[in-house]
MARBA-3410 file (N, C-alpha, C, O; in Angstrom, 1 decimal):
95
-10.8,-18.6,-3.4,-11.1,-17.3,-3.8,-10.8,-16.2,-2.9,-11.1,-16.4,-1.7 ~ -10.3,-15.2,-3.4,-9.8,-14.3,-2.2,-11.2,-13.2,-2.2,-12.0,-13.1,-3.1 ~ -11.1,-12.4,-1.1,-12.1,-11.4,-1.1,-11.5,-10.0,-0.9,-10.4,-9.7,-0.6 ~ -12.2,-9.3,-1.2,-11.5,-7.8,-1.3,-12.5,-6.7,-0.4,-13.7,-6.5,-0.6 ~ -11.5,-6.2,0.6,-12.0,-5.3,1.6,-11.4,-3.9,1.4,-10.4,-3.8,0.7
-11.8,-3.1,1.8,-11.4,-1.5,2.1,-11.0,-1.2,3.5,-11.8,-1.4,4.4 ~ -9.8,-0.8,3.8,-9.2,-0.6,5.1,-8.6,0.8,5.1,-7.7,1.2,4.3 ~ -9.0,1.5,6.2,-8.3,2.9,6.4,-7.5,2.5,7.3,-7.8,1.7,8.2 ~ -6.2,3.1,7.3,-5.3,3.1,8.2,-4.9,4.5,8.6,-4.6,5.3,7.7 ~ -4.9,4.8,9.9,-4.5,6.1,10.6,-3.6,6.0,11.4,-3.3,4.9,12.0
-2.9,7.4,11.5,-2.1,7.3,12.6,-2.1,9.0,12.9,-3.1,9.7,12.5 ~ -1.1,9.5,13.7,-1.2,10.9,14.1,-0.8,11.8,12.7,-1.4,12.9,12.7 ~ -0.2,11.5,11.9,0.2,12.3,10.6,-0.6,11.7,9.5,-0.9,12.5,8.6 ~ -0.9,10.6,9.4,-1.2,9.9,8.1,-0.1,9.6,7.1,-0.4,9.3,5.9 ~ 1.0,9.6,7.6,2.0,9.4,6.8,3.0,8.2,7.3,3.1,7.2,6.6
3.6,8.4,8.4,4.5,7.6,8.8,4.2,6.2,9.4,4.5,5.2,8.7 ~ 3.6,6.1,10.6,3.3,4.7,11.0,2.3,4.2,10.3,2.3,3.0,10.2 ~ 1.3,5.0,9.7,0.1,4.3,9.2,0.9,3.5,7.7,0.6,2.4,7.2 ~ 1.7,4.1,7.2,2.4,3.6,6.0,3.0,2.1,6.3,2.8,1.2,5.5 ~ 3.7,1.9,7.7,4.4,0.9,8.0,3.1,-0.1,8.4,3.3,-1.3,8.0
2.1,0.2,8.9,1.1,-0.8,9.2,0.3,-1.1,8.2,-0.2,-2.2,8.2 ~ 0.0,-0.1,7.3,-0.7,-0.3,6.1,0.3,-1.6,5.0,-0.3,-2.6,4.6 ~ 1.3,-1.3,4.9,2.4,-2.2,4.1,2.3,-3.6,4.6,2.2,-4.6,3.9 ~ 2.4,-3.6,6.2,2.7,-5.0,6.7,1.2,-5.7,6.8,1.2,-6.9,6.8 ~ -0.1,-5.0,6.8,-1.3,-5.6,6.7,-1.6,-6.1,5.6,-1.9,-7.2,5.5
-1.4,-5.2,4.6,-1.8,-5.7,3.2,-1.2,-6.8,2.8,-1.9,-7.7,2.4 ~ 0.2,-6.9,2.9,1.0,-8.0,2.7,0.7,-9.4,3.5,0.9,-10.5,3.0 ~ 0.2,-9.3,4.6,-0.2,-10.6,5.5,-1.6,-10.8,5.1,-1.9,-11.9,5.0 ~ -2.5,-9.8,4.8,-3.9,-10.6,4.3,-3.9,-10.9,3.0,-4.7,-11.7,2.6 ~ -3.0,-10.4,2.2,-3.1,-11.3,0.8,-2.5,-12.8,1.2,-2.9,-13.7,0.5
-1.7,-12.9,1.9,-1.3,-14.3,2.2,-2.2,-15.1,2.8,-2.2,-16.4,2.8 ~ -3.3,-14.4,3.4,-4.5,-15.1,3.8,-5.7,-15.1,3.1,-6.7,-15.6,3.5 ~ -5.6,-14.6,1.8,-6.6,-14.6,0.8,-7.6,-13.3,0.8,-8.7,-13.3,0.3 ~ -7.1,-12.3,1.6,-7.9,-11.2,1.5,-7.1,-10.0,0.7,-6.0,-9.5,1.2 ~ -7.7,-9.5,-0.3,-7.3,-8.4,-1.0,-7.6,-7.1,-0.1,-8.7,-7.2,0.5
-6.8,-6.0,-0.1,-7.0,-5.0,0.7,-6.8,-3.5,-0.1,-5.7,-3.1,-0.4 ~ -8.0,-2.9,-0.4,-7.8,-1.5,-0.8,-7.4,-0.6,0.2,-8.3,-0.2,1.0 ~ -6.3,-0.1,0.4,-5.8,0.6,1.7,-6.0,2.2,1.4,-5.8,2.7,0.3 ~ -6.5,2.8,2.4,-6.3,4.4,2.4,-5.5,4.7,3.6,-5.4,3.8,4.5 ~ -5.1,5.7,3.7,-4.3,6.4,4.9,-4.8,7.7,5.2,-5.1,8.4,4.2
-4.9,8.1,6.3,-5.5,9.5,6.8,-4.7,9.7,8.3,-4.2,8.8,9.0 ~ -4.8,10.9,8.7,-4.6,11.3,10.0,-5.8,10.9,11.0,-6.9,10.8,10.5 ~ -5.6,10.7,12.1,-6.6,10.1,12.9,-7.5,11.3,13.1,-8.6,10.9,13.5 ~ -7.4,12.6,13.0,-8.3,13.6,13.0,-9.2,13.6,11.8,-10.2,14.3,11.7 ~ -8.8,12.8,10.9,-9.7,12.6,9.6,-10.5,11.5,9.3,-11.1,11.3,8.3
-10.4,10.6,10.3,-11.1,9.3,10.1,-12.5,9.5,9.7,-13.0,9.0,8.7 ~ -13.2,10.2,10.7,-14.7,10.3,10.5,-15.0,10.8,9.2,-16.0,10.4,8.8 ~ -14.4,11.6,8.5,-14.8,12.1,7.2,-14.2,11.2,6.0,-14.4,11.6,4.8 ~ -13.5,10.1,6.4,-12.9,9.2,5.5,-13.8,7.8,5.6,-13.4,6.8,4.9 ~ -14.7,7.6,6.2,-15.3,6.4,6.5,-16.4,5.7,5.4,-16.8,4.5,5.4
-16.7,6.7,4.4,-17.5,6.1,3.4,-16.8,4.8,2.6,-15.7,4.9,2.1 ~ -17.6,3.8,2.7,-17.2,2.4,2.0,-16.3,1.8,2.9,-16.0,0.7,2.4 ~ -15.7,2.0,4.0,-14.5,1.4,4.5,-15.3,0.2,5.4,-16.4,0.2,5.9 ~ -14.5,-0.8,5.3,-14.9,-2.0,6.0,-14.2,-2.2,7.3,-14.8,-2.7,8.2 ~ -12.9,-1.7,7.6,-12.3,-1.8,8.8,-11.4,-0.4,9.0,-11.0,0.2,8.0
-11.2,-0.1,10.2,-10.1,1.1,10.5,-9.1,0.3,11.2,-9.4,-0.6,12.0 ~ -7.9,0.5,10.9,-6.7,0.1,11.7,-6.0,1.3,12.3,-5.4,2.1,11.5 ~ -5.8,1.5,13.5,-5.2,2.8,13.9,-4.0,2.5,15.0,-4.1,1.6,15.9 ~ -3.0,3.3,14.8,-2.1,3.5,16.1,-2.2,4.4,17.1,-1.4,4.6,18.0 ~ -3.3,5.1,16.8,-3.6,6.0,18.0,-5.1,5.7,18.3,-5.7,5.0,17.5
-5.7,6.2,19.7,-6.9,5.8,20.0,-7.9,6.7,19.2,-7.8,7.9,18.8 ~ -9.1,6.0,18.9,-10.2,6.5,18.2,-11.5,6.4,19.0,-11.6,5.6,19.9 ~ -12.4,7.3,18.6,-13.6,7.4,19.4,-14.3,6.0,19.0,-14.1,5.4,17.9 ~ -15.2,5.5,20.1,-15.7,4.0,20.0,-17.0,4.1,19.0,-17.4,3.1,18.5 ~ -17.7,5.4,18.8,-18.8,5.5,17.9,-18.5,5.7,16.5,-19.3,6.5,15.9
-17.5,5.2,16.0,-17.5,5.4,14.4,-18.4,4.8,13.5,-18.7,5.3,12.4 ~ -19.0,3.8,14.0,-20.1,3.0,13.2,-19.4,2.3,12.3,-20.1,1.9,11.3 ~ -17.9,1.9,12.3,-17.2,0.9,11.5,-16.3,0.2,12.6,-15.8,0.9,13.5 ~ -16.1,-1.1,12.4,-15.2,-1.9,13.2,-13.8,-1.2,13.0,-13.3,-0.8,11.9 ~ -13.0,-1.2,14.4,-11.9,-0.4,14.2,-10.9,-1.2,15.2,-11.4,-1.7,16.2
-9.7,-1.3,15.1,-8.6,-1.7,15.6,-7.5,-0.9,15.9,-6.8,-0.5,15.0 ~ -7.2,-0.5,17.4,-6.3,0.1,17.6,-5.0,-0.7,18.1,-5.1,-1.6,18.9 ~ -3.7,-0.5,17.4,-2.6,-1.5,17.7,-1.4,-0.9,17.5,-1.2,-0.2,16.5 ~ -0.4,-1.0,18.3,1.0,-0.7,18.0,1.9,-1.8,17.7,3.1,-1.7,17.6 ~ 1.3,-3.1,17.5,1.9,-4.3,17.5,2.8,-4.4,16.2,3.8,-5.1,16.2
2.4,-3.5,15.0,3.3,-3.5,13.8,4.7,-2.7,14.1,5.8,-2.8,13.5 ~ 4.4,-1.6,15.2,5.9,-0.8,15.3,6.5,-1.4,16.3,7.7,-1.6,16.1 ~ 6.0,-1.9,17.5,6.8,-2.8,18.4,7.2,-4.1,18.1,8.2,-4.6,18.7 ~ 6.5,-4.9,17.2,6.6,-6.2,16.9,5.9,-7.3,18.0,5.7,-8.5,17.7 ~ 5.6,-6.5,19.2,4.9,-7.4,20.4,3.4,-7.5,20.1,2.6,-6.5,20.1
3.0,-8.9,19.8,1.5,-9.0,19.7,1.0,-8.8,18.1,-0.2,-8.6,17.7 ~ 2.0,-8.9,17.5,1.7,-8.8,15.9,0.9,-9.9,15.3,-0.1,-9.7,14.6 ~ 1.3,-11.1,15.6,0.4,-12.3,15.2,-1.1,-12.2,15.6,-2.0,-12.4,14.7 ~ -1.4,-11.9,16.9,-2.5,-11.5,17.4,-3.3,-10.4,16.6,-4.5,-10.5,16.3 ~ -2.5,-9.4,16.3,-3.4,-8.3,15.6,-3.5,-8.6,14.1,-4.4,-7.9,13.6
-3.0,-9.4,13.3,-3.3,-9.9,12.4,-4.3,-10.7,12.3,-5.1,-10.6,11.4 ~ -4.6,-11.6,13.3,-5.5,-12.7,13.4,-7.0,-11.7,13.9,-8.1,-12.0,13.5 ~ -6.8,-10.7,14.7,-8.0,-9.8,14.8,-8.3,-9.0,13.7,-9.5,-8.5,13.6 ~ -7.4,-8.7,12.6,-7.8,-8.2,11.4,-8.5,-9.1,10.6,-9.6,-8.9,10.0 ~ -7.8,-10.1,10.6,-8.5,-11.1,9.5,-9.8,-11.5,9.9,-10.7,-11.5,9.0
-10.1,-11.8,11.3,-11.5,-11.9,11.9,-12.6,-10.8,11.4,-13.7,-11.2,11.0 ~ -12.1,-9.5,11.6,-13.0,-8.6,11.3,-13.4,-8.5,9.7,-14.5,-8.2,9.2 ~ -12.2,-8.8,8.9,-12.5,-8.8,7.6,-13.1,-9.7,6.9,-13.6,-9.4,5.8 ~ -13.2,-11.0,7.6,-14.0,-11.9,7.2,-15.4,-12.0,7.5,-16.1,-12.8,6.9 ~ -16.0,-11.0,8.4,-17.2,-11.0,8.7,-18.2,-10.4,7.9,-19.3,-10.4,8.3
END
């Protein structure tokens, strides 16, 4: 049985890198039994987009006090540490 989570993906513009990361994470989590409702935004919009969000994945640094788990990673852009990033995301989504 799969679980469904809401994930907010952010980057500097809310368009380019967040799309790359969103597509990679949604597909990888689907294979791990987690369905994701993905939303994207600019890093500056994260606070206003947090309602109902289970996890934020960002390619830029975010404040520590968001009140929602968040992971900042460039692994999906560089390819380095991608498996570890996916494991961290899965762990957060299964909590």
